[in-house]
C-alpha positions as CSV (number, residue, x, y, z in Angstrom):
1,M,-0.1,-6.2,-18.2
2,R,2.3,-4.3,-20.4
3,D,1.8,-2.7,-23.6
4,D,5.0,-1.5,-25.6
5,T,2.8,1.2,-27.2
6,A,1.3,3.0,-24.0
7,T,2.2,6.4,-23.3
8,P,2.3,8.6,-20.2
9,E,-0.9,10.4,-21.7
10,D,-2.6,7.0,-21.3
11,L,-1.8,6.5,-17.7
12,F,-2.9,10.1,-16.8
13,Q,-5.8,10.0,-19.0
14,G,-8.3,12.6,-17.5
15,F,-5.5,13.7,-14.9
16,P,-3.7,16.6,-16.5
17,E,-2.3,17.4,-13.0
18,G,-0.5,14.0,-12.7
19,L,0.6,14.1,-16.3
20,A,2.2,17.5,-15.6
21,M,4.0,15.7,-12.3
22,C,5.1,13.0,-14.9
23,R,6.7,15.5,-17.5
24,A,8.5,17.1,-14.8
25,V,10.2,13.9,-13.6
26,Q,10.7,12.8,-17.0
27,E,12.5,16.0,-17.8
28,A,14.7,15.6,-14.9
29,V,15.5,11.8,-15.7
30,S,16.2,12.8,-19.2
31,T,19.3,14.9,-17.9
32,L,20.8,11.8,-16.2
33,G,21.8,9.6,-19.1
34,E,20.4,6.9,-21.3
35,T,17.3,5.2,-19.6
36,T,14.3,3.2,-20.5
37,V,10.9,4.2,-20.1
38,R,8.3,1.7,-19.6
39,V,4.6,2.4,-19.2
40,T,2.4,-0.1,-17.7
41,E,-1.3,-0.1,-16.5
42,S,-0.1,1.3,-12.8
43,Q,3.0,3.2,-13.7
44,I,5.8,4.7,-15.6
45,A,9.1,3.1,-14.9
46,F,12.6,4.5,-15.6
47,G,15.5,2.2,-15.6
48,R,18.7,1.3,-16.7
49,R,19.7,-2.4,-15.9
50,R,17.0,-2.1,-13.1
51,G,14.4,0.4,-12.3
52,F,15.2,3.2,-10.2
53,A,12.4,5.7,-10.4
54,Y,8.7,5.3,-10.8
55,V,5.6,7.6,-11.3
56,W,2.1,6.4,-10.6
57,R,-1.5,8.0,-9.9
58,P,-2.2,7.0,-6.5
59,G,-6.2,7.8,-6.9
60,Q,-6.0,4.6,-9.3
61,Y,-5.7,2.2,-6.3
62,V,-6.5,4.4,-3.0
63,N,-8.7,7.3,-2.2
64,S,-6.3,10.2,-2.8
65,D,-6.3,13.5,-4.5
66,V,-2.5,13.6,-4.9
67,P,-1.8,13.9,-8.6
68,A,0.9,11.8,-8.8
69,V,3.6,9.8,-6.6
70,L,7.3,9.6,-7.4
71,S,9.0,6.5,-6.0
72,I,12.6,6.5,-6.0
73,A,14.7,3.2,-5.6
74,L,17.8,4.1,-3.5
75,P,20.7,1.7,-2.1
76,R,20.4,3.4,1.4
77,E,17.6,5.1,3.6
78,V,17.3,8.7,3.2
79,K,15.9,10.6,6.1
80,S,13.7,13.8,4.8
81,E,10.4,15.1,5.8
82,R,9.7,15.1,2.0
83,F,8.8,11.6,1.7
84,K,5.6,10.6,2.4
85,E,6.6,6.8,3.2
86,V,10.1,4.9,2.9
87,V,9.7,1.1,2.8
88,H,12.6,-1.5,2.5
89,P,11.5,-4.0,0.2
90,S,14.7,-5.8,-0.4
91,A,18.1,-6.0,1.3
92,N,19.9,-3.6,-1.3
93,V,16.9,-1.2,-1.8
94,W,14.8,1.4,-0.2
95,M,12.0,2.8,-1.8
96,H,11.4,6.6,-1.0
97,H,7.7,7.8,-1.9
98,F,7.2,11.6,-2.7
99,E,3.8,12.9,-3.3
100,L,3.9,15.6,-6.3
101,H,1.7,18.1,-5.7
102,D,3.1,20.8,-8.2
103,P,5.8,20.2,-11.1
104,T,8.2,22.6,-9.2
105,E,8.8,20.0,-6.5
106,V,11.0,18.2,-8.9
107,D,13.8,20.3,-7.8
108,D,17.6,20.1,-7.3
109,Q,17.1,18.1,-4.2
110,I,14.9,15.4,-6.0
111,V,17.5,15.4,-9.0
112,E,20.2,14.6,-6.7
113,W,18.1,11.5,-5.4
114,L,17.5,10.5,-9.0
115,V,21.1,10.9,-9.8
116,E,22.0,8.5,-6.9
117,A,19.3,6.0,-7.6
118,Y,20.6,6.2,-11.5
119,A,24.0,5.2,-10.7
120,S,22.9,2.4,-8.4
121,A,20.5,0.9,-11.1
122,R,23.4,-0.1,-13.5
């Protein structure tokens, strides 16, 4: 279900650590250029023509104490110990899932991957 009035605060209500992770991702994405931000019941999607990054609260669906997960859609598989999981949902997309425990984890390396994801979402 989509609610065009929903905010990150709605998704992370009662989970201030997750909201802090989301805000760190939002700040990084804001440096990339024009993007759309869509908040649903399950995630916050950042996009251009297509979505390229998603922040979600894993405890909403699975037993987890991780405050937030950042999923980055890239046109290739990136090998890094930082990713919790990498899946290949379609021919041209590799989804890279990164557990966020602290806002400082949204660092230069994550921004590099977001830049690549942003460029491939046009």
